[in-house]
Legacy VTK file of the C-alpha trace (Angstrom):
# vtk DataFile Version 3.0
C-alpha trace
ASCII
DATASET POLYDATA
POINTS 418 float
-42.410 -2.598 11.073
-39.638 -4.867 11.200
-36.283 -2.913 12.459
-33.192 -3.979 10.928
-29.338 -3.122 11.403
-26.636 -3.151 9.152
-22.556 -2.914 9.482
-20.388 -0.139 7.755
-17.078 -1.751 7.931
-14.470 0.151 6.007
-10.681 -1.199 5.072
-8.292 0.941 3.097
-11.162 3.526 2.540
-13.186 0.619 1.019
-16.273 -0.759 1.713
-17.697 -4.292 3.114
-20.850 -5.660 0.948
-21.469 -9.200 0.669
-23.833 -11.008 -1.318
-26.939 -12.811 0.069
-27.300 -16.628 -0.167
-30.329 -17.484 2.346
-33.657 -15.914 3.408
-35.976 -14.369 1.821
-36.310 -15.407 -1.726
-36.776 -12.086 -3.450
-33.119 -10.686 -1.710
-31.280 -14.084 -2.762
-27.855 -12.881 -5.058
-28.664 -8.897 -3.947
-25.849 -7.307 -2.591
-26.045 -5.809 0.664
-24.927 -4.028 4.121
-24.552 -7.191 6.074
-26.541 -7.103 9.166
-30.218 -8.532 10.338
-33.395 -7.948 12.593
-32.812 -6.407 15.681
-34.020 -9.501 18.518
-36.138 -9.042 21.930
-34.069 -7.631 24.581
-31.095 -6.291 22.509
-30.403 -3.202 21.408
-29.553 -1.940 17.760
-25.866 -1.958 18.203
-25.636 -4.997 19.769
-27.640 -6.719 17.184
-25.421 -5.701 14.834
-22.160 -7.277 16.895
-24.199 -10.766 17.285
-25.080 -10.632 13.339
-21.459 -10.525 11.962
-20.239 -12.751 14.933
-22.966 -15.175 13.497
-22.941 -14.483 9.868
-18.928 -13.976 9.685
-17.648 -15.122 12.520
-16.196 -11.222 12.954
-15.798 -9.515 16.149
-17.204 -5.818 15.601
-17.600 -3.034 17.880
-20.758 -0.659 16.775
-20.319 2.939 17.135
-22.225 5.953 15.073
-25.376 5.289 13.459
-24.869 7.130 9.827
-28.171 6.674 8.081
-31.543 4.647 7.495
-34.362 4.017 5.179
-37.903 2.687 5.345
-38.201 0.035 2.649
-41.837 -1.469 1.945
-41.824 -4.932 0.436
-45.057 -7.102 -0.908
-45.375 -8.713 2.451
-43.640 -6.231 4.969
-41.936 -3.055 5.961
-38.635 -2.249 7.002
-36.545 0.364 8.877
-32.915 -0.240 7.399
-30.396 1.088 10.190
-26.765 1.745 9.403
-23.939 1.678 11.634
-20.255 2.893 11.393
-18.399 -0.268 12.864
-15.084 -1.057 13.717
-13.336 -4.281 12.969
-11.817 -5.900 15.949
-10.873 -9.530 15.331
-11.802 -12.722 13.462
-11.197 -14.369 9.927
-14.254 -13.832 7.136
-16.229 -17.336 7.094
-19.236 -16.963 5.283
-22.422 -18.712 6.328
-25.233 -16.350 5.017
-23.995 -15.375 1.962
-21.800 -16.168 -1.677
-19.397 -14.021 -1.185
-18.176 -10.400 0.106
-16.120 -7.910 -1.285
-14.599 -4.338 0.234
-15.526 -1.842 -2.640
-14.874 1.815 -2.969
-17.960 4.357 -2.153
-18.353 4.976 -5.975
-18.385 1.516 -7.101
-21.376 0.428 -4.497
-24.125 1.403 -7.019
-22.355 -0.790 -9.613
-23.587 -3.724 -7.727
-26.922 -5.438 -7.851
-27.788 -4.495 -4.425
-30.930 -5.197 -2.349
-34.122 -2.399 -2.911
-33.642 -1.351 1.081
-29.695 -0.617 0.584
-29.793 1.256 -2.592
-30.636 4.616 -0.774
-27.660 3.684 1.775
-25.574 3.318 -0.918
-26.690 6.895 -2.527
-26.366 8.780 1.010
-23.020 7.431 1.227
-21.378 8.131 -2.058
-23.099 11.959 -2.034
-21.936 12.507 1.885
-19.061 10.372 1.832
-15.869 12.445 3.306
-14.851 15.271 5.131
-11.667 16.622 5.092
-11.351 15.877 8.604
-12.213 11.887 7.616
-8.937 11.790 5.541
-6.082 9.882 7.049
-2.430 10.044 6.526
-1.200 7.051 4.493
-4.462 5.910 3.208
-4.721 6.201 -0.401
-7.969 8.054 -2.024
-9.547 8.612 -5.256
-10.041 11.659 -7.472
-13.498 11.966 -7.016
-12.867 11.657 -3.024
-10.375 14.691 -2.694
-12.411 16.856 -5.125
-15.763 16.108 -3.207
-13.804 16.778 0.182
-12.043 19.621 -0.745
-14.446 21.047 -3.069
-11.528 21.416 -5.531
-10.116 20.274 -9.222
-7.395 18.273 -9.668
-6.230 19.624 -13.192
-3.497 21.473 -11.962
-0.534 20.279 -9.276
-1.907 23.372 -7.519
-5.544 23.421 -6.839
-7.332 26.092 -4.853
-10.287 25.782 -3.310
-12.480 28.795 -1.894
-15.266 27.047 -0.217
-12.550 25.241 2.068
-9.759 27.884 1.844
-7.528 24.863 0.983
-4.810 24.436 -1.361
-4.418 20.612 -2.661
-1.318 20.185 -3.780
-0.614 16.819 -6.357
2.205 14.839 -7.227
1.958 12.164 -10.324
5.004 10.068 -9.689
3.984 7.810 -12.728
3.667 11.094 -15.034
6.089 13.492 -13.883
7.138 16.685 -15.923
9.343 17.252 -12.912
9.762 14.633 -10.342
8.929 16.465 -7.438
10.928 14.896 -4.634
11.598 14.598 -0.768
14.783 15.072 0.530
14.840 13.739 3.884
11.619 15.104 5.561
11.455 18.147 2.769
9.352 17.637 -0.061
10.878 20.046 -2.775
7.425 20.715 -4.839
7.488 22.502 -8.113
5.304 25.489 -9.005
2.405 25.379 -11.959
3.278 25.702 -15.152
4.573 23.452 -18.071
6.099 26.245 -20.341
8.045 29.067 -19.818
9.756 30.427 -16.911
7.789 30.377 -13.574
6.407 33.351 -12.231
5.865 33.527 -8.427
2.826 35.789 -8.941
1.139 33.642 -11.253
-2.201 32.543 -10.167
-1.648 29.903 -7.409
1.971 29.489 -7.356
1.575 33.525 -5.498
-1.354 31.659 -2.978
1.532 28.920 -2.146
4.083 30.974 -1.578
2.154 33.637 0.761
0.500 30.231 2.563
2.636 31.038 5.542
0.928 34.546 6.106
-2.282 34.159 4.044
-4.111 31.368 6.387
-4.770 29.179 3.715
-4.203 25.289 4.507
-1.829 23.153 2.557
-2.199 19.702 1.835
-0.332 16.871 -0.341
-1.311 14.060 -2.394
1.326 11.961 -3.852
-0.086 9.228 -7.217
1.899 6.762 -8.454
-0.929 4.500 -10.463
-3.485 6.497 -12.236
-6.406 7.726 -10.092
-4.963 7.061 -6.742
-3.265 9.213 -4.566
-1.349 8.296 -1.139
-2.369 11.176 1.629
0.824 13.053 3.278
-1.212 15.260 5.094
-1.261 19.285 5.966
2.175 20.610 4.606
3.813 23.708 5.292
6.013 26.196 3.677
9.412 25.997 5.537
11.521 28.377 3.722
11.562 30.459 0.685
10.937 29.512 -2.720
13.644 28.775 -5.118
14.508 28.296 -8.975
16.371 25.701 -10.755
16.626 25.015 -14.264
14.727 22.392 -16.193
13.235 21.642 -19.228
9.578 22.314 -19.977
6.607 20.072 -21.734
8.235 21.864 -25.054
11.307 20.604 -23.910
12.769 23.868 -23.822
15.086 25.083 -20.961
13.523 27.094 -18.444
13.294 28.514 -14.892
11.454 26.386 -12.461
10.399 27.525 -9.071
10.577 25.079 -5.862
9.268 25.448 -2.709
9.989 23.717 0.240
7.829 21.885 2.272
7.292 19.924 5.352
4.867 17.637 6.903
3.021 19.675 9.607
2.586 16.075 11.781
6.070 15.218 10.959
5.367 11.839 8.987
4.264 11.256 5.471
2.804 8.463 3.862
3.915 4.724 3.816
3.826 3.870 0.251
3.664 0.499 -1.041
7.206 -0.604 -3.097
4.791 -2.438 -5.640
3.806 1.257 -6.339
6.660 3.060 -6.154
8.316 0.163 -8.963
5.221 0.385 -10.971
5.794 3.966 -11.406
9.441 3.500 -11.950
8.910 1.527 -15.134
6.176 3.818 -16.546
9.023 6.506 -16.375
12.012 4.246 -17.599
9.177 4.130 -20.647
9.216 7.149 -21.336
12.850 8.312 -20.871
13.811 5.435 -23.187
12.073 7.221 -26.117
14.265 10.346 -26.181
17.472 10.796 -27.748
20.661 9.940 -25.762
21.375 13.731 -26.144
18.535 14.639 -24.360
18.750 11.979 -21.524
22.427 13.431 -21.081
20.962 17.109 -21.287
18.433 16.152 -18.552
20.671 13.796 -16.244
23.066 17.018 -16.111
20.564 18.862 -14.659
20.426 16.208 -11.356
22.762 16.804 -9.062
20.466 16.663 -5.621
20.473 13.847 -2.952
18.226 10.858 -3.818
14.408 10.614 -2.871
14.170 7.981 0.268
10.554 7.004 0.255
8.776 5.920 3.133
7.803 1.868 2.807
8.455 -0.714 4.936
11.963 -0.792 3.830
14.179 2.517 2.774
13.687 2.370 -0.634
15.803 5.131 -2.880
13.886 5.973 -5.686
16.596 6.607 -8.802
15.930 9.493 -11.035
15.587 7.958 -14.508
17.550 10.180 -16.379
20.727 9.770 -14.214
20.213 5.880 -14.392
19.776 6.074 -18.137
22.474 8.482 -19.200
25.208 6.328 -16.744
24.152 3.207 -19.147
24.315 4.916 -22.636
27.762 6.746 -22.155
29.535 3.646 -21.017
28.955 2.266 -24.712
27.957 -1.260 -23.352
31.274 -1.668 -21.783
31.229 -2.320 -17.918
33.481 0.350 -15.967
35.389 -1.960 -13.546
36.451 -4.985 -15.425
36.100 -3.470 -19.000
34.316 -6.351 -20.743
31.497 -5.975 -22.788
27.649 -6.267 -21.545
27.059 -10.237 -21.160
23.490 -10.108 -23.258
21.195 -7.293 -24.227
17.837 -6.317 -23.074
14.532 -6.847 -24.518
15.059 -3.676 -26.681
18.796 -4.813 -28.156
20.648 -2.734 -25.913
23.927 -3.726 -23.814
22.312 -4.828 -20.396
24.480 -2.789 -17.892
23.340 -1.715 -14.059
23.301 1.582 -12.994
25.722 1.537 -9.879
26.415 4.569 -7.250
30.155 4.742 -6.149
28.780 6.270 -2.692
25.665 4.767 -2.081
22.525 6.322 -1.494
22.085 4.916 1.794
25.215 6.221 2.866
24.050 9.535 1.621
25.811 9.875 -2.282
23.871 11.577 -4.348
21.962 10.876 -7.303
23.937 12.680 -9.985
25.981 11.662 -12.933
29.144 12.511 -11.118
28.474 9.943 -8.633
27.329 6.566 -10.924
29.097 4.037 -13.234
27.887 1.185 -15.270
28.427 -2.120 -14.455
27.917 -5.869 -15.573
25.695 -8.160 -13.244
28.771 -9.982 -12.371
30.720 -6.713 -11.269
27.621 -5.183 -9.622
27.068 -8.130 -7.367
31.248 -7.878 -6.682
31.057 -4.344 -5.781
28.237 -4.764 -3.189
29.389 -7.742 -1.704
32.955 -7.161 -1.219
33.306 -3.092 -1.448
36.703 -3.426 -2.531
38.855 -0.493 -2.139
40.763 -0.816 -4.985
37.495 -1.121 -7.239
35.823 1.762 -5.848
38.684 3.451 -6.452
39.024 2.491 -10.535
35.262 3.619 -10.575
35.732 6.885 -9.110
38.418 7.224 -11.721
36.015 6.092 -14.380
33.577 8.607 -13.597
36.167 11.361 -12.938
37.190 10.434 -16.843
33.919 10.733 -18.424
33.016 13.945 -16.400
36.599 15.522 -18.380
35.339 13.891 -21.515
32.500 15.848 -21.085
34.214 19.375 -20.258
31.542 20.123 -17.287
33.341 21.957 -14.918
30.734 22.387 -12.665
30.156 18.652 -12.222
34.221 18.038 -12.100
33.654 20.567 -9.077
30.933 18.624 -7.532
33.210 15.555 -8.365
35.883 16.786 -6.444
33.763 18.092 -3.538
32.237 14.798 -3.054
35.197 12.305 -3.177
38.186 14.526 -1.622
LINES 1 419
418 0 1 2 3 4 5 6 7 8 9 10 11 12 13 14 15 16 17 18 19 20 21 22 23 24 25 26 27 28 29 30 31 32 33 34 35 36 37 38 39 40 41 42 43 44 45 46 47 48 49 50 51 52 53 54 55 56 57 58 59 60 61 62 63 64 65 66 67 68 69 70 71 72 73 74 75 76 77 78 79 80 81 82 83 84 85 86 87 88 89 90 91 92 93 94 95 96 97 98 99 100 101 102 103 104 105 106 107 108 109 110 111 112 113 114 115 116 117 118 119 120 121 122 123 124 125 126 127 128 129 130 131 132 133 134 135 136 137 138 139 140 141 142 143 144 145 146 147 148 149 150 151 152 153 154 155 156 157 158 159 160 161 162 163 164 165 166 167 168 169 170 171 172 173 174 175 176 177 178 179 180 181 182 183 184 185 186 187 188 189 190 191 192 193 194 195 196 197 198 199 200 201 202 203 204 205 206 207 208 209 210 211 212 213 214 215 216 217 218 219 220 221 222 223 224 225 226 227 228 229 230 231 232 233 234 235 236 237 238 239 240 241 242 243 244 245 246 247 248 249 250 251 252 253 254 255 256 257 258 259 260 261 262 263 264 265 266 267 268 269 270 271 272 273 274 275 276 277 278 279 280 281 282 283 284 285 286 287 288 289 290 291 292 293 294 295 296 297 298 299 300 301 302 303 304 305 306 307 308 309 310 311 312 313 314 315 316 317 318 319 320 321 322 323 324 325 326 327 328 329 330 331 332 333 334 335 336 337 338 339 340 341 342 343 344 345 346 347 348 349 350 351 352 353 354 355 356 357 358 359 360 361 362 363 364 365 366 367 368 369 370 371 372 373 374 375 376 377 378 379 380 381 382 383 384 385 386 387 388 389 390 391 392 393 394 395 396 397 398 399 400 401 402 403 404 405 406 407 408 409 410 411 412 413 414 415 416 417
């Protein structure tokens, strides 16, 4: 029997496979976990490290044994043994393969694998991840989360009796309520799409009692369908509170909000591309609403902006606030009083929403702190920060609020700018 070792190398929760170009004619063009035969005088881990250097010019460290498969070919019998490996250094250079790819465990069986590798792939798919394997900041697929936590992902709050966990999901690209981080606290809305939330309803109660019931709570955030960033274990740090939001039936309702904080003090670092993608999706949905409906929803937004942790700090603007700010300007810049210089693809006057006190300086993302500017004035305000211009913008905001007759928002404005 020939002993052959193979490397299980992961990157961003995906697994390395390569397409064979040399060796056994029956295996040419087949995909495999890369590796090779154990030579005389070396152990299995040494063999893997040597093979990866020879075949790819990669330096790896072989760690724990995962699984093996004994496969009988017409002319030989092979014991293929898979070891988990850690990448150390080097860039891919192919010597024995046509190409390589990193694929998810659920995609392995979509490839034309070598016969000996098929049982290994099936084993990985059936025994891929445990909860302890999840890493804060990594992205995971629906199937991986469901398998590890042994729960469904149909609702925002998902209970698993088998693992004694609650899995919370936030779908930023398809929000009913866009749950937000304010500082290091996630303000997470309870389950239920219509009617007033009930604290004793199903998993709403479980989450409300999570400080004393012994259940562990984990948070995932999605910006692209089917992909979830892992924020790790979270805990309820205060009593749930109630705010007003519109349900899926567009009726105003009481929504329960849970203040949550990451147990280990850190959450996922999110790709800016993913955030911008979800913002575009939300903006498209908002643009289908009437101006009155956008106005109603924008007036409910009065909290600080959600600052996402990404490679540079990126403050996520509420789309209702942004769109209504531009609607109420009626195509005229709030600083120079000129008409918008051009129209967008939807035929609307092009203006840009601007926060009088910037989000980076702690300004709130509410319509009592926003104006609509032409691109030229927007650039001017950011570059010059002229006090006279800022005064004009404050006056413009106050004028809108007085015309609207909303005493609550006027009070917020006065407290902000006094």
